[in-house]
Residue frames as qw, qx, qy, qz and C-alpha x, y, z in Angstrom:
[[0.228, -0.580, -0.563, 0.543, 63.60, 112.74, 122.03],
 [0.205, 0.796, 0.381, 0.424, 61.60, 115.78, 120.83],
 [0.353, -0.929, -0.045, 0.105, 63.12, 117.85, 123.67],
 [0.709, -0.255, 0.264, 0.602, 66.69, 117.32, 122.46],
 [0.102, 0.740, -0.212, -0.630, 68.33, 120.15, 120.50],
 [0.822, 0.497, 0.274, 0.041, 68.31, 119.66, 116.72],
 [0.451, -0.433, 0.438, 0.646, 71.63, 119.65, 114.90],
 [0.569, 0.780, 0.167, -0.201, 71.28, 121.62, 111.68],
 [0.444, 0.797, -0.396, 0.107, 74.97, 122.25, 110.99],
 [0.940, -0.304, 0.018, 0.151, 77.28, 119.40, 111.91],
 [0.310, 0.802, -0.422, 0.287, 80.66, 120.97, 112.67],
 [0.629, -0.557, 0.502, -0.203, 81.37, 118.33, 115.29],
 [0.968, 0.174, 0.175, 0.037, 82.07, 115.52, 112.82],
 [0.284, -0.709, 0.527, 0.373, 85.64, 114.71, 111.81],
 [0.661, 0.179, 0.670, 0.287, 85.03, 112.52, 108.74],
 [0.056, 0.268, -0.443, -0.854, 85.55, 113.89, 105.25],
 [0.638, 0.216, -0.014, -0.739, 82.23, 113.97, 103.36],
 [0.627, -0.034, 0.774, -0.088, 80.89, 110.41, 103.14],
 [0.198, 0.225, -0.725, -0.620, 80.78, 108.57, 99.84],
 [0.842, 0.133, 0.215, -0.476, 77.77, 106.69, 98.54],
 [0.743, -0.049, 0.632, 0.213, 78.41, 103.28, 96.98],
 [0.613, 0.711, 0.302, 0.166, 77.65, 104.76, 93.55],
 [0.058, 0.970, -0.236, 0.015, 80.06, 107.65, 94.14],
 [0.564, -0.538, 0.605, 0.163, 82.78, 105.23, 95.23],
 [0.748, 0.218, 0.581, 0.235, 82.40, 103.04, 92.16],
 [0.441, 0.877, 0.139, 0.133, 82.34, 106.08, 89.86],
 [0.187, -0.919, 0.342, 0.062, 85.41, 107.54, 91.52],
 [0.513, -0.447, 0.705, 0.201, 87.52, 104.40, 91.20],
 [0.439, 0.435, -0.546, -0.565, 86.14, 103.48, 87.76],
 [0.177, -0.041, 0.980, -0.085, 84.60, 100.16, 88.81],
 [0.368, -0.167, -0.627, -0.666, 81.65, 98.81, 86.84],
 [0.542, -0.204, 0.366, -0.729, 78.43, 98.75, 88.84],
 [0.906, 0.069, -0.197, -0.367, 77.19, 95.52, 87.27],
 [0.627, 0.309, -0.659, 0.278, 80.47, 93.80, 88.01],
 [0.091, -0.295, 0.628, -0.714, 80.18, 94.87, 91.64],
 [0.728, -0.087, 0.165, -0.660, 76.58, 93.68, 91.89],
 [0.871, 0.179, -0.438, -0.130, 77.59, 90.33, 90.44],
 [0.355, 0.323, -0.722, 0.497, 80.34, 90.01, 93.04],
 [0.365, -0.191, 0.504, -0.759, 77.80, 90.69, 95.77],
 [0.822, 0.037, -0.135, -0.552, 75.17, 88.38, 94.27],
 [0.867, 0.157, -0.473, 0.024, 77.51, 85.38, 94.30],
 [0.059, 0.564, -0.618, 0.545, 79.21, 86.20, 97.60],
 [0.613, -0.276, -0.729, 0.128, 79.15, 83.59, 100.37],
 [0.350, -0.727, 0.087, -0.584, 77.73, 84.90, 103.61],
 [0.870, -0.287, -0.311, 0.253, 79.76, 82.46, 105.67],
 [0.505, -0.752, 0.094, 0.413, 82.60, 83.73, 107.89],
 [0.464, 0.856, -0.224, 0.049, 85.19, 85.80, 106.07],
 [0.702, 0.347, -0.456, 0.423, 88.97, 85.42, 106.24],
 [0.674, -0.631, -0.330, 0.196, 90.16, 85.18, 109.82],
 [0.499, -0.335, -0.007, 0.799, 93.08, 87.62, 109.41],
 [0.230, 0.686, 0.008, -0.690, 91.21, 89.75, 106.87],
 [0.782, 0.584, 0.208, -0.058, 90.40, 89.45, 103.18],
 [0.737, -0.152, 0.274, 0.599, 93.78, 88.85, 101.46],
 [0.388, 0.559, 0.307, 0.665, 93.26, 91.49, 98.76],
 [0.263, -0.924, -0.137, -0.243, 92.27, 93.99, 101.42],
 [0.709, -0.602, 0.131, 0.343, 95.38, 93.22, 103.49],
 [0.638, 0.173, 0.303, 0.687, 97.48, 93.80, 100.37],
 [0.118, 0.780, 0.280, 0.547, 95.75, 97.12, 99.75],
 [0.488, -0.871, -0.043, -0.008, 96.24, 98.27, 103.36],
 [0.766, -0.302, 0.200, 0.531, 99.91, 97.32, 103.15],
 [0.492, 0.477, 0.317, 0.655, 100.14, 99.62, 100.14],
 [0.163, -0.950, -0.172, -0.202, 99.41, 102.63, 102.37],
 [0.569, -0.751, 0.265, 0.204, 102.91, 102.27, 103.85],
 [0.151, 0.764, -0.568, -0.268, 106.45, 102.27, 102.51],
 [0.356, 0.365, -0.854, -0.105, 107.18, 98.58, 102.85],
 [0.543, -0.126, 0.655, -0.511, 104.51, 96.82, 104.93],
 [0.192, 0.052, -0.916, -0.350, 103.58, 93.35, 103.72],
 [0.642, -0.320, -0.361, -0.595, 100.07, 91.85, 103.86],
 [0.711, -0.192, -0.642, 0.216, 101.32, 89.48, 106.58],
 [0.267, -0.022, -0.444, 0.855, 101.82, 92.51, 108.86],
 [0.343, -0.169, -0.109, -0.918, 98.15, 93.56, 108.57],
 [0.001, 0.349, 0.912, -0.214, 95.05, 92.57, 110.56],
 [0.252, -0.401, -0.323, -0.819, 91.59, 93.90, 109.76],
 [0.128, -0.283, -0.771, 0.556, 89.33, 94.70, 112.71],
 [0.026, -0.776, -0.617, -0.126, 86.05, 96.45, 113.53],
 [0.006, 0.965, 0.125, 0.231, 86.90, 100.11, 113.06],
 [0.335, 0.591, -0.428, 0.596, 89.69, 102.27, 114.39],
 [0.538, -0.560, 0.323, -0.541, 88.17, 102.03, 117.84],
 [0.991, -0.103, 0.024, -0.081, 88.38, 98.25, 117.67],
 [0.728, 0.451, -0.305, 0.418, 92.00, 98.51, 116.58],
 [0.003, 0.636, -0.432, 0.640, 93.04, 100.79, 119.44],
 [0.759, -0.422, 0.226, -0.442, 91.10, 98.76, 121.99],
 [0.990, 0.066, -0.112, 0.050, 92.65, 95.49, 120.86],
 [0.570, 0.503, -0.384, 0.523, 96.20, 96.83, 120.94],
 [0.190, -0.601, 0.408, -0.660, 95.91, 98.50, 124.34],
 [0.843, -0.322, 0.202, -0.380, 94.16, 95.56, 125.98],
 [0.960, 0.188, -0.168, 0.118, 96.63, 93.14, 124.43],
 [0.544, 0.500, -0.377, 0.559, 99.84, 94.94, 125.35],
 [0.110, -0.505, 0.423, -0.745, 98.99, 96.27, 128.82],
 [0.586, -0.359, -0.721, 0.094, 98.29, 94.60, 132.13],
 [0.442, -0.874, -0.143, -0.146, 97.35, 96.07, 135.53],
 [0.650, -0.651, 0.158, 0.357, 100.38, 97.78, 137.01],
 [0.655, 0.248, 0.309, 0.643, 102.14, 98.32, 133.66],
 [0.089, -0.679, -0.040, 0.728, 103.29, 101.84, 132.82],
 [0.489, 0.500, 0.521, 0.490, 102.49, 103.66, 129.60],
 [0.101, -0.367, -0.004, 0.925, 102.75, 107.19, 128.24],
 [0.294, 0.677, 0.657, 0.154, 99.71, 108.82, 126.64],
 [0.181, 0.073, 0.153, 0.969, 99.93, 112.06, 124.70],
 [0.042, 0.755, 0.632, -0.172, 97.12, 114.55, 125.44],
 [0.697, 0.226, 0.286, -0.617, 95.04, 116.01, 123.96],
 [0.093, 0.198, -0.923, -0.316, 94.20, 112.83, 122.15],
 [0.673, -0.200, -0.506, -0.502, 91.39, 110.40, 121.45],
 [0.564, -0.558, 0.358, -0.492, 90.17, 109.29, 124.87],
 [0.986, -0.004, -0.157, -0.059, 90.74, 105.58, 124.25],
 [0.625, 0.493, -0.445, 0.409, 94.48, 106.06, 124.47],
 [0.062, 0.377, -0.619, 0.686, 94.43, 106.94, 128.15],
 [0.659, -0.247, 0.222, -0.675, 91.03, 105.87, 129.50],
 [0.930, 0.053, -0.328, -0.154, 91.34, 102.21, 128.47],
 [0.558, 0.271, -0.624, 0.474, 94.74, 101.78, 130.18],
 [0.201, -0.338, 0.465, -0.794, 93.45, 103.59, 133.28],
 [0.789, -0.169, -0.052, -0.588, 90.37, 101.35, 133.38],
 [0.926, 0.011, -0.376, 0.035, 92.48, 98.19, 133.69],
 [0.689, -0.705, 0.054, 0.156, 94.79, 99.62, 136.35],
 [0.729, 0.285, 0.016, 0.622, 97.77, 100.59, 134.21],
 [0.325, -0.657, -0.093, 0.674, 99.86, 103.58, 135.24],
 [0.460, 0.741, 0.347, 0.346, 99.14, 106.33, 132.74],
 [0.405, -0.469, 0.031, 0.784, 101.85, 108.97, 132.44],
 [0.382, 0.840, 0.385, -0.016, 100.46, 111.95, 130.58],
 [0.414, -0.140, 0.255, 0.862, 102.54, 113.99, 128.15],
 [0.245, 0.810, 0.434, -0.308, 100.57, 117.13, 127.46],
 [0.461, 0.397, 0.339, 0.718, 100.99, 118.93, 124.16],
 [0.190, -0.593, -0.300, 0.723, 101.29, 122.64, 124.91],
 [0.363, 0.868, 0.340, -0.004, 99.58, 125.44, 123.08],
 [0.108, -0.911, 0.261, 0.301, 102.67, 127.62, 123.40],
 [0.367, -0.352, 0.758, 0.408, 104.57, 124.96, 121.40],
 [0.534, 0.304, -0.372, -0.696, 101.83, 124.90, 118.73],
 [0.906, -0.070, 0.252, -0.333, 100.92, 121.42, 120.03],
 [0.659, 0.506, -0.555, 0.049, 104.21, 119.95, 118.77],
 [0.908, -0.366, -0.191, 0.064, 105.40, 117.04, 120.91],
 [0.125, -0.856, 0.468, -0.181, 108.28, 117.88, 123.30],
 [0.835, 0.200, -0.506, 0.086, 110.81, 115.04, 122.98],
 [0.197, 0.369, -0.655, 0.630, 112.70, 116.03, 126.14],
 [0.568, -0.225, 0.343, -0.713, 109.48, 115.87, 128.13],
 [0.922, 0.078, -0.247, -0.287, 108.71, 112.47, 126.61],
 [0.610, 0.342, -0.642, 0.313, 112.15, 111.17, 127.51],
 [0.137, -0.357, 0.601, -0.702, 111.61, 112.10, 131.16],
 [0.749, -0.099, 0.206, -0.622, 108.42, 110.01, 131.27],
 [0.907, 0.228, -0.318, -0.153, 109.77, 106.81, 129.67],
 [0.269, -0.609, 0.730, -0.159, 111.72, 104.20, 131.61],
 [0.105, 0.202, -0.966, -0.120, 112.26, 100.43, 131.77],
 [0.292, 0.295, 0.816, -0.403, 108.66, 99.93, 133.01],
 [0.436, 0.486, -0.029, -0.757, 107.09, 101.69, 130.01],
 [0.567, 0.168, 0.797, 0.123, 105.30, 99.21, 127.79],
 [0.360, 0.636, 0.577, 0.363, 103.53, 101.57, 125.36],
 [0.054, -0.357, -0.009, 0.932, 103.76, 105.14, 124.10],
 [0.284, 0.587, 0.749, 0.117, 100.38, 106.12, 122.60],
 [0.029, 0.467, -0.042, -0.883, 99.70, 109.07, 120.32],
 [0.584, 0.643, 0.496, -0.013, 97.60, 110.08, 117.32],
 [0.233, -0.505, 0.392, 0.733, 99.29, 111.43, 114.20],
 [0.004, 0.480, -0.061, 0.875, 97.88, 113.73, 112.87],
 [0.032, -0.083, -0.729, 0.679, 96.64, 114.66, 116.29],
 [0.341, -0.596, -0.586, -0.430, 93.01, 114.56, 117.31],
 [0.340, 0.789, 0.497, -0.122, 91.74, 117.28, 117.94],
 [0.121, -0.773, 0.151, 0.605, 94.42, 119.77, 116.77],
 [0.770, 0.632, 0.087, -0.017, 95.33, 118.18, 113.41],
 [0.032, -0.848, 0.521, 0.092, 99.04, 118.81, 114.07],
 [0.959, 0.234, -0.156, 0.031, 101.30, 116.25, 112.36],
 [0.560, -0.660, 0.459, 0.200, 104.51, 114.84, 113.79],
 [0.628, 0.676, -0.341, -0.181, 106.89, 114.64, 110.83],
 [0.915, 0.163, -0.341, 0.141, 109.58, 112.06, 110.16],
 [0.344, 0.478, -0.525, 0.615, 112.38, 113.71, 112.14],
 [0.431, -0.407, 0.403, -0.697, 110.24, 114.14, 115.26],
 [0.942, -0.076, -0.067, -0.319, 108.75, 110.66, 114.85],
 [0.755, 0.306, -0.490, 0.310, 112.27, 109.24, 114.71],
 [0.027, -0.480, 0.531, -0.698, 112.88, 111.01, 118.02],
 [0.774, -0.256, 0.202, -0.543, 109.92, 109.18, 119.56],
 [0.949, 0.161, -0.270, -0.027, 111.25, 105.89, 118.13],
 [0.432, 0.484, -0.579, 0.495, 114.72, 106.52, 119.56],
 [0.349, -0.407, 0.503, -0.678, 113.27, 106.98, 123.05],
 [0.902, -0.068, 0.077, -0.420, 110.98, 103.94, 122.75],
 [0.840, 0.333, -0.418, 0.094, 113.72, 101.70, 121.36],
 [0.157, 0.538, -0.631, 0.536, 116.04, 102.53, 124.26],
 [0.419, -0.208, 0.647, -0.601, 113.51, 100.99, 126.65],
 [0.011, 0.066, 0.979, 0.192, 111.92, 98.34, 124.42],
 [0.355, 0.422, 0.514, -0.657, 108.52, 100.10, 124.43],
 [0.338, 0.482, 0.713, 0.382, 105.93, 99.78, 121.70],
 [0.094, 0.260, -0.007, -0.961, 104.70, 102.93, 119.98],
 [0.268, 0.567, 0.779, 0.019, 100.97, 102.85, 119.22],
 [0.002, -0.251, 0.184, 0.950, 100.26, 105.50, 116.61],
 [0.403, 0.613, 0.645, -0.212, 96.62, 106.11, 115.73],
 [0.186, -0.239, 0.446, 0.842, 96.99, 107.27, 112.13],
 [0.332, 0.568, 0.751, -0.061, 93.33, 107.51, 111.22],
 [0.231, 0.910, 0.134, -0.317, 93.72, 111.09, 109.85],
 [0.400, -0.454, 0.551, 0.574, 96.91, 110.31, 107.90],
 [0.491, 0.305, 0.700, 0.420, 96.92, 111.01, 104.16],
 [0.201, 0.891, 0.395, -0.098, 95.60, 114.55, 103.71],
 [0.138, -0.782, 0.326, 0.513, 98.93, 116.11, 102.72],
 [0.704, 0.634, -0.240, -0.212, 100.20, 115.95, 99.13],
 [0.248, 0.572, -0.768, 0.146, 103.54, 114.55, 100.29],
 [0.733, -0.153, -0.662, 0.019, 103.80, 111.05, 101.75],
 [0.446, -0.692, 0.267, -0.502, 103.11, 111.22, 105.49],
 [0.351, 0.317, -0.856, 0.208, 105.51, 108.85, 107.30],
 [0.816, -0.415, -0.225, -0.334, 104.06, 106.15, 109.54],
 [0.496, -0.650, 0.545, -0.187, 105.52, 104.75, 112.72],
 [0.916, -0.003, 0.399, 0.035, 105.72, 101.33, 111.03],
 [0.643, 0.724, -0.145, 0.202, 108.03, 102.80, 108.40],
 [0.116, 0.784, -0.442, 0.420, 110.51, 103.62, 111.14],
 [0.333, -0.467, 0.676, -0.461, 110.24, 101.20, 114.07],
 [0.386, 0.075, -0.912, -0.119, 110.27, 97.44, 114.47],
 [0.124, -0.357, -0.833, 0.405, 107.94, 97.76, 117.48],
 [0.243, 0.136, -0.015, -0.960, 105.72, 100.39, 115.94],
 [0.182, 0.428, 0.885, -0.015, 102.00, 99.71, 115.64],
 [0.166, 0.034, -0.224, -0.960, 99.79, 101.72, 113.29],
 [0.242, 0.477, 0.818, -0.213, 96.01, 101.76, 113.64],
 [0.156, 0.187, -0.276, -0.930, 93.63, 103.25, 111.11],
 [0.411, 0.432, 0.780, -0.193, 90.29, 102.85, 109.38],
 [0.219, 0.420, 0.601, 0.644, 88.12, 103.90, 106.46],
 [0.120, -0.755, -0.593, 0.254, 86.22, 106.35, 108.68],
 [0.154, -0.778, -0.069, 0.605, 87.95, 109.71, 108.35],
 [0.017, 0.571, -0.444, -0.691, 90.05, 110.46, 105.26],
 [0.043, 0.000, 0.902, 0.430, 88.51, 107.60, 103.25],
 [0.435, 0.038, -0.052, -0.898, 84.91, 108.77, 103.84],
 [0.658, -0.070, -0.666, -0.345, 83.50, 105.28, 104.51],
 [0.228, -0.347, 0.668, -0.618, 82.79, 105.20, 108.25],
 [0.805, -0.031, 0.134, -0.578, 79.73, 103.01, 107.75],
 [0.776, 0.278, -0.563, -0.068, 81.81, 100.05, 106.61],
 [0.697, -0.642, 0.272, -0.168, 83.35, 99.75, 110.11],
 [0.917, 0.211, -0.119, 0.317, 86.61, 98.47, 108.63],
 [0.218, -0.910, 0.352, -0.029, 89.75, 99.24, 110.61],
 [0.875, 0.294, -0.317, 0.215, 93.24, 97.79, 110.71],
 [0.574, -0.738, 0.320, 0.155, 96.31, 97.12, 112.77],
 [0.757, 0.572, -0.237, 0.208, 99.70, 97.13, 111.02],
 [0.445, -0.791, 0.420, 0.001, 102.97, 96.15, 112.71],
 [0.612, 0.510, -0.604, 0.018, 106.26, 94.50, 111.73],
 [0.257, -0.431, 0.752, -0.428, 106.47, 93.06, 115.27],
 [0.550, 0.007, -0.779, -0.301, 105.73, 89.37, 114.71],
 [0.231, -0.156, -0.846, 0.455, 105.32, 88.55, 118.40],
 [0.247, 0.258, 0.334, -0.872, 102.83, 91.37, 118.93],
 [0.513, 0.163, -0.444, -0.716, 101.00, 90.39, 115.75],
 [0.440, -0.072, -0.894, -0.050, 100.61, 86.78, 116.88],
 [0.041, -0.261, -0.703, 0.661, 99.21, 87.96, 120.21],
 [0.357, 0.291, 0.050, -0.886, 96.76, 90.27, 118.41],
 [0.486, 0.077, -0.716, -0.495, 95.71, 87.51, 116.01],
 [0.294, -0.194, -0.906, 0.236, 94.87, 85.36, 119.04],
 [0.118, 0.330, 0.467, -0.812, 92.89, 88.17, 120.72],
 [0.373, 0.192, -0.350, -0.838, 91.07, 88.78, 117.45],
 [0.382, -0.111, -0.884, -0.244, 89.65, 85.25, 117.52],
 [0.179, -0.393, -0.774, 0.463, 87.91, 86.13, 120.80],
 [0.074, 0.604, 0.362, -0.706, 86.55, 89.62, 120.12],
 [0.319, 0.519, -0.290, -0.738, 86.28, 89.91, 116.33],
 [0.759, 0.162, 0.629, 0.037, 86.55, 86.50, 114.58],
 [0.424, 0.218, 0.518, 0.710, 86.29, 88.24, 111.20],
 [0.163, 0.345, 0.047, -0.923, 84.97, 91.41, 109.62],
 [0.647, 0.504, 0.403, -0.406, 81.88, 91.64, 107.43],
 [0.621, 0.091, 0.611, 0.482, 82.48, 90.11, 104.01],
 [0.324, 0.814, 0.390, 0.284, 80.62, 92.87, 102.14],
 [0.239, -0.954, 0.088, 0.159, 82.42, 95.55, 104.16],
 [0.577, -0.463, 0.498, 0.454, 85.79, 94.04, 103.32],
 [0.567, 0.425, 0.549, 0.443, 84.99, 93.86, 99.62],
 [0.119, 0.958, 0.206, 0.158, 84.05, 97.55, 99.55],
 [0.431, -0.829, 0.255, 0.249, 87.17, 98.36, 101.56],
 [0.672, -0.124, 0.539, 0.493, 89.41, 96.43, 99.16],
 [0.443, 0.680, 0.439, 0.385, 87.91, 98.16, 96.13],
 [0.086, -0.994, -0.052, -0.039, 88.45, 101.55, 97.77],
 [0.488, -0.750, 0.363, 0.260, 92.00, 101.03, 99.03],
 [0.722, 0.143, 0.488, 0.469, 93.19, 99.51, 95.77],
 [0.302, 0.659, 0.280, 0.630, 92.51, 103.04, 94.46],
 [0.430, -0.667, -0.397, 0.461, 93.35, 104.94, 97.64],
 [0.307, -0.172, 0.126, 0.928, 95.06, 107.85, 95.86],
 [0.098, -0.443, -0.542, -0.708, 91.83, 108.70, 94.00],
 [0.454, -0.722, -0.521, -0.028, 89.91, 108.83, 97.27],
 [0.511, -0.500, -0.169, 0.678, 92.63, 110.82, 99.02],
 [0.216, 0.146, 0.310, 0.914, 92.74, 113.31, 96.13],
 [0.279, -0.642, -0.528, -0.481, 89.01, 113.91, 96.61],
 [0.571, -0.675, -0.391, 0.256, 89.46, 114.28, 100.37],
 [0.475, -0.230, 0.003, 0.849, 92.37, 116.71, 99.98],
 [0.044, 0.389, 0.399, 0.829, 90.31, 118.88, 97.63],
 [0.434, -0.715, -0.480, -0.263, 87.41, 119.05, 100.11],
 [0.631, -0.558, -0.269, 0.467, 89.65, 119.68, 103.10],
 [0.414, -0.024, 0.108, 0.903, 91.68, 122.42, 101.41],
 [0.096, -0.532, -0.417, -0.731, 88.63, 124.29, 100.19],
 [0.538, -0.718, -0.411, -0.160, 86.93, 124.15, 103.58],
 [0.647, -0.386, -0.203, 0.625, 90.09, 124.94, 105.55],
 [0.256, 0.199, 0.167, 0.931, 90.47, 128.13, 103.50],
 [0.327, -0.644, -0.420, -0.549, 86.86, 129.09, 104.27],
 [0.675, -0.628, -0.347, 0.172, 87.46, 128.51, 107.97],
 [0.569, -0.101, -0.067, 0.813, 90.73, 130.45, 107.92],
 [0.043, 0.409, 0.230, 0.882, 89.02, 133.51, 106.46],
 [0.509, -0.676, -0.405, -0.347, 86.17, 133.30, 108.94],
 [0.708, -0.453, -0.322, 0.436, 88.50, 133.03, 111.94],
 [0.381, 0.155, -0.004, 0.912, 90.14, 136.30, 110.90],
 [0.247, -0.535, -0.248, -0.769, 86.80, 138.01, 111.59],
 [0.728, -0.563, -0.369, -0.133, 86.46, 136.56, 115.10],
 [0.104, 0.711, -0.461, 0.521, 88.50, 138.49, 117.69],
 [0.639, -0.477, 0.423, -0.431, 87.42, 136.20, 120.53],
 [0.978, 0.044, 0.204, -0.026, 88.54, 132.99, 118.78],
 [0.198, 0.781, -0.577, -0.133, 91.91, 131.62, 117.73],
 [0.998, 0.039, -0.031, 0.025, 93.91, 128.53, 116.89],
 [0.232, -0.749, 0.601, 0.155, 97.48, 127.29, 117.31],
 [0.531, -0.173, 0.803, 0.209, 99.44, 124.88, 115.15],
 [0.373, 0.336, -0.545, -0.672, 99.09, 123.72, 111.56],
 [0.750, 0.083, 0.540, -0.372, 96.30, 121.22, 110.94],
 [0.233, 0.314, -0.793, -0.467, 96.94, 118.37, 108.52],
 [0.150, 0.248, 0.943, -0.164, 93.77, 116.61, 109.61],
 [0.112, -0.513, -0.618, -0.585, 90.09, 117.43, 109.19],
 [0.437, -0.807, -0.396, 0.017, 89.64, 119.22, 112.53],
 [0.315, 0.459, -0.338, 0.759, 91.18, 122.02, 114.55],
 [0.433, -0.551, -0.588, 0.403, 91.03, 123.07, 118.18],
 [0.059, 0.683, 0.153, 0.712, 89.64, 126.59, 118.66],
 [0.348, -0.294, -0.559, 0.693, 90.30, 128.60, 121.82],
 [0.099, -0.787, -0.381, -0.475, 87.78, 131.21, 122.98],
 [0.303, 0.221, -0.384, 0.844, 88.48, 134.18, 125.23],
 [0.476, -0.452, 0.039, -0.753, 85.61, 134.19, 127.72],
 [0.094, -0.246, 0.858, -0.441, 84.92, 132.45, 130.98],
 [0.820, 0.023, 0.068, -0.568, 82.27, 129.87, 130.11],
 [0.577, -0.230, 0.781, 0.053, 82.85, 126.09, 130.46],
 [0.128, 0.267, -0.703, -0.647, 83.19, 124.50, 127.04],
 [0.008, 0.316, 0.945, 0.091, 80.38, 122.00, 127.47],
 [0.104, 0.670, 0.497, -0.541, 78.04, 124.79, 128.61],
 [0.127, 0.557, -0.284, -0.770, 79.03, 126.96, 125.67],
 [0.085, 0.112, -0.846, -0.514, 78.63, 124.21, 123.07],
 [0.055, 0.476, 0.869, -0.123, 75.21, 123.24, 124.43],
 [0.124, 0.699, 0.254, -0.657, 74.14, 126.88, 124.29],
 [0.103, 0.424, -0.540, -0.720, 75.41, 127.19, 120.71],
 [0.013, -0.148, -0.948, -0.282, 73.52, 124.05, 119.67],
 [0.081, 0.613, 0.703, -0.352, 70.30, 125.28, 121.31],
 [0.099, 0.728, 0.090, -0.672, 70.57, 128.75, 119.80],
 [0.242, 0.627, -0.455, -0.584, 71.91, 128.03, 116.32],
 [0.952, 0.226, 0.106, -0.180, 71.70, 124.31, 115.54],
 [0.465, 0.680, -0.553, 0.127, 75.51, 124.23, 115.18],
 [0.936, -0.350, -0.003, 0.040, 77.06, 121.09, 116.67],
 [0.260, 0.745, -0.557, 0.260, 80.63, 121.38, 118.00],
 [0.837, -0.172, -0.470, 0.219, 82.74, 118.99, 120.06],
 [0.327, -0.916, 0.105, -0.206, 83.44, 120.69, 123.38],
 [0.379, 0.643, -0.595, 0.298, 87.04, 120.81, 124.54],
 [0.559, -0.470, 0.547, -0.409, 86.31, 119.16, 127.87],
 [0.979, 0.162, -0.009, -0.124, 86.15, 115.90, 125.88],
 [0.760, 0.419, -0.285, 0.407, 89.91, 116.31, 125.53],
 [0.604, -0.607, -0.239, 0.458, 90.56, 117.92, 128.95],
 [0.356, 0.141, 0.157, 0.910, 91.19, 121.20, 127.11],
 [0.006, -0.729, -0.552, 0.405, 89.02, 123.84, 128.83],
 [0.137, 0.789, 0.022, -0.599, 87.85, 126.94, 126.99],
 [0.043, 0.337, -0.716, -0.610, 88.20, 125.28, 123.60],
 [0.803, 0.284, 0.390, -0.351, 86.09, 123.41, 121.11],
 [0.388, -0.129, 0.766, 0.496, 86.96, 121.06, 118.27],
 [0.540, 0.593, 0.066, -0.593, 85.61, 122.14, 114.92],
 [0.587, 0.069, 0.732, 0.337, 85.37, 119.69, 112.02],
 [0.243, 0.640, -0.117, -0.719, 85.45, 121.34, 108.60],
 [0.096, 0.274, -0.815, -0.502, 85.00, 118.50, 106.12],
 [0.499, 0.240, 0.730, -0.401, 81.43, 117.26, 106.61],
 [0.632, 0.630, 0.447, 0.052, 80.53, 118.29, 103.06],
 [0.593, 0.279, 0.233, 0.719, 81.93, 120.47, 100.28],
 [0.207, 0.126, -0.092, 0.966, 81.38, 123.79, 102.02],
 [0.341, -0.547, -0.415, -0.642, 77.63, 124.32, 102.34],
 [0.678, -0.595, -0.426, 0.072, 77.33, 123.13, 105.93],
 [0.585, -0.208, -0.186, 0.761, 80.53, 124.90, 106.94],
 [0.104, 0.312, 0.173, 0.928, 79.58, 128.21, 105.35],
 [0.462, -0.594, -0.356, -0.554, 76.09, 128.29, 106.86],
 [0.744, -0.475, -0.403, 0.242, 77.29, 126.93, 110.19],
 [0.491, -0.073, -0.152, 0.855, 80.02, 129.57, 110.49],
 [0.110, -0.453, -0.235, -0.853, 77.52, 132.26, 109.58],
 [0.635, -0.614, -0.384, -0.268, 75.25, 131.08, 112.39],
 [0.723, -0.324, -0.305, 0.528, 78.21, 130.86, 114.78],
 [0.312, 0.211, -0.006, 0.927, 79.33, 134.37, 113.86],
 [0.342, -0.580, -0.269, -0.688, 75.87, 135.76, 114.63],
 [0.753, -0.531, -0.381, 0.072, 75.87, 133.95, 117.98],
 [0.637, -0.170, -0.205, 0.723, 79.25, 135.41, 118.94],
 [0.061, 0.424, 0.120, 0.896, 78.17, 138.93, 117.91],
 [0.556, -0.648, -0.315, -0.414, 75.21, 138.65, 120.30],
 [0.785, -0.420, -0.288, 0.353, 77.56, 137.47, 123.05],
 [0.475, 0.118, -0.063, 0.870, 79.99, 140.33, 122.39],
 [0.180, -0.571, -0.200, -0.776, 77.18, 142.86, 122.55],
 [0.711, -0.620, -0.285, -0.168, 76.31, 141.40, 125.92],
 [0.124, -0.839, 0.449, -0.281, 79.82, 142.14, 127.13],
 [0.948, -0.265, 0.172, -0.037, 80.73, 138.48, 127.61],
 [0.884, 0.322, 0.002, 0.339, 83.74, 138.24, 125.29],
 [0.316, -0.780, 0.317, 0.439, 87.37, 139.29, 125.45],
 [0.621, 0.685, -0.345, -0.158, 90.01, 138.95, 122.74],
 [0.962, -0.106, 0.044, 0.248, 92.37, 136.03, 122.34],
 [0.421, -0.680, 0.334, 0.499, 96.08, 136.71, 122.54],
 [0.415, 0.720, -0.341, -0.440, 97.78, 137.63, 119.22],
 [0.071, -0.401, 0.896, 0.175, 99.68, 134.32, 119.04],
 [0.478, 0.256, 0.820, -0.182, 96.38, 132.50, 118.56],
 [0.478, 0.689, 0.105, -0.534, 95.55, 134.46, 115.42],
 [0.167, -0.402, 0.770, 0.466, 97.43, 132.11, 113.08],
 [0.669, 0.272, -0.385, -0.574, 96.34, 130.14, 110.06],
 [0.894, -0.133, 0.376, -0.203, 95.42, 126.45, 110.05],
 [0.898, 0.295, 0.222, 0.239, 97.66, 125.75, 107.09]]
C-alpha cells in the first residue's frame, strides 16, 4: 500500500542478522559443490516423520544430555509453542503464564477456555521472576507453567538456581514447564535449559533468532517426558506431517556447527548492545531495567503518549520501526531489537530516534525517567 509508512530502519526485529546460504556454508566450512550435489539428488517426497535423524541429533546437542529420541522438529518456534499448548491444555484447565512474554503463551490458552493465571514480571525487580508469587498461583489444577527464557521482550535470563525454583514448584503439583528458549545461546557460558533440570520440562526453539535462519521455518520441541512426546508426535501427524526436506538439511548443517554460528551472533549482539548502551545514556526520557541476554530490550519512556501511537508517529516521522509495548501489555514502553545487522541500521536508526526525541523535548512533551531506569543492558 503506497499510503503505508516506509520502514527504513528496522529496530523492531528480534533476529540476529540473517545469513545467506553462501555465508552459512563459508562459516561452517562446508563445500558449496558438495551441498549442491546433496540438493540435486534429494528426494522431494515426504521427509522423516519425527524429523531428519541427523537434525534431531544436532538439536539434542544444544542441551546437556538430551537424546535425539527426545526431539521433534516442527514448523518454527510458533508451531512448537502452539502444538505444546494445544496438546497439553483443555477447556477449564488452569495454567500460569509469565508476562510480559510472547503472546502465544497466554492468548492460545485463553482462546480455548483455559484459566490463565498471570504472573507479571515487575520492573522494580528488574524483570526477575518472583518465585513466591509463582508458588501462590500454582496448585493441583495447574497443568502448565509457560515462560520464555531469555525473556521476550526484556532479554532477562532466568539462571539455573532460579530455574530450579520453578521446577521445584512445578514438580510439587505435577505441572509441565513450557520454556520458550528461542533466544537461548547468546552468553559465553552454557545457558541451562528446563530440560536439563526437569523430567516434565519442555523446551521450544527454532533457527529464527540466535541462529539467523528464520526463513527455514525449522523449530523444535525437546522433552524427556515420554508420555508428552508421544502425544505431541500424534498431534504432529495432523498439523505438520513433516518439515521441508531442504529446510531440514540446511538446519542440520547449521546445528552440527552451532558454536560457530553462536560465536558470530554473540559478536554482533555485543557490538550492537554497546552502541545502544552509549546512546541510552544520552536520552534522559528513556531507560531500561534488567540485564538483557537476548537480542532485544524493553525501553520505558517518560511521557504520556500511548505506545502504539508513539511508535506509529516515530515510523511516520523517521522510518524507524519499533515494537510498541502494548503488544506485551506494557504501556509506555517499546521493544527495541539491536541485532538486525552489524551496526549500520542501529547507528542510523538511533540517530534518527534521537533527533525525533529532541524535537519532542523542545515541544515540552517529555519528562525524565526515574534514576533506577538508567542502567546498562549488560
